[in-house]
N, C-alpha and C positions, 0 to 999 in steps of 0.2 A: 181680604182687608182692603184698605184704601190703595188705589193705584194698582190693583191686581194685574190688569192687562199689561201695564208698563213693566211691572216686575217680571212677568212671564216673558215678555219680549226681550228684556235685557238678559234674562237667564239664558234664553236660546242664543242670542247674539254672542254672549261670552263663550258659550260652549263651542259655537261655530268658529269664532275667532281663534280659540286655542287649538282646535282641530286643524284649521287651515294653516296655522303657523307650523304645526308639527308636520303636516303634509309637505309644506314648502321646504322645511329643513331636510326632509327625506328625499326631496326631488320628485315627489309624486304630484300628479295633476290635481287641480281643484275638483270639486264635485261637479257632475254634469248638470244636476238640478237639485235645488233645495226648496222645500216648502215649510214655512212656519205658520201655523194656524192657531189662533187663540179663540177657542170655542167659548162662547158666552159674551164675546165682544162684537159679534157679527162680522168677523174678519173675512168670511166668505163673500160678504156683500160688497167689499171694497169701498168705493166712494159713495155707495148707496146705503151704508150702515146708518142706523138710526138709534141704536141702543145707547142708553146713558151709561156712564161709567159703572161697570159691574164690580162688586166686591168679591165675586167668585168666578174664576175662569179655569179652563183646562187648556193645557198647551200640547200641541201635536207638532212634532218635528219629523220630517221625512226627507230623505235625500237619495240621490242615485250617484253611483260611482262605478267605474269599470272594474275596480278591485274591492271585493267585499270586506277586506281588512280595513279599508279607509272608512267604510260605514261602521264597522266595529269600533274603530277609534273614536268616532263621533259619539257612539252610544256610551263608551267608557267615559268620555268627557262630560256628557250629560249627567251620568251617574256621579262622577266626581264633583262637578259643580254643585250638585244637589246637596252634598255634605255641608257646604257653606251657603246653602240657599236661604232665602228670606223665610222668616217664621211663617208658618201656615202652609208651606209648600208640601204637597203630598204626592205620592206616586201611586198609580192604579195597578201597575203590573206587580205580580207576585215575585218575579225574578227579573234580572237584567234582560232587556230585549236583545234579540239576535238579528243580524242581517238576513233579509229574505228577498227572493226575486220580486221584481216589479211585474205584476200581472195587470194588464189593462185590456179593456174592450174597445175595439175600433170597429164601429158599425159603418156599413156602406150599402148602397143600393146597386144591384147588378141586374141588368136586363135578363129576365128568365129565359129568353130564347138563346142566350149564350151558354146556358148550363146544360150539362149532361148528367142528370141525377140518377142514382141507383139506390134502391133500398136493399140493404144486406142484413140478413138474419141467419138463423141456424138452418133454415130450409134452402138457403141460397141467395141469389140476388135477382132483383126485378127492376126493370126500367121504370122511372117515375116521371110523369109529365105534370108539372105544376098547373093548377087551374088558371 
């Protein structure tokens, strides 16, 4: 509907605020990292976004915390806030999401002369020289 991106952003901000208040009350640290992306609004483009206001968006909230229970608390808050969510808000998951490890790819270039490579298979191991 109208102002879909604003509604999604407020929805995420409210869930995060409630979770942070609970973490503070428990003496737990804040999240290490939080990412709120509104898909359909060109949120990934930042200042270069050109999309006109969309009537249909998808909200993605991701976070990192040293304790998985804090992530679970945010997930419960997102589910709880959804019960009083704006009309037209729908969830894509069949069940409540669960905390999961962050898996990232960090690519780097290494001088091949610094490597000692071996191919290992059922027959044994063989030295390998990169071309």
